[in-house]
C-alpha positions, 0 to 999 in steps of 0.5 A: 434489458434486465440481463444487460442491467445485471451484467452492468451492475456486476461489472460495476461491482467488480470495478468498485471491488478492485479499486477498494482492494488497491486502496487497501493495499496502498493504505497498508503500504503508506501507514507504516511509512507515515508512522516511521516518518512521524516518529523520526520527526518527533524524536529528532526534533525533540533531541535537537531542541536546543541544538538547532534545526539543522541538527534536527534535520540531520538526525531525522535523515539518519533515523529514516535511513537507518529504519529503511535500511533495517526494515527493507529486507523484512518488508519488501518480500511481504509487499511483493507477495501481497501484490502478486496475490492481489494480481493473481486473484484478479487474474483468476476472476477475469479468467472465470468471468471470461469462461462464464461468458464464453459458455 
């Protein structure tokens, strides 16, 4: 009975750890995107204060497009490297646990 409980707690801990890692990876991706959107929103509607909402929307779209065009080549490789490292570490943990169970 204690070994079953121990294995259950270990599996639960690994599951919580994987969920936490995925949540952190998602937060690291969402935070800069949100910052760019909010900064573009603030800049565009401050510049277009007297001109109207349509011009503010156009400036917002242009700023988001330009920032995405500038940032994408620099950020995309880092994101893919982070996710591949995350998946590689999870694969190593799974293979280590399988090897431990088989021996």
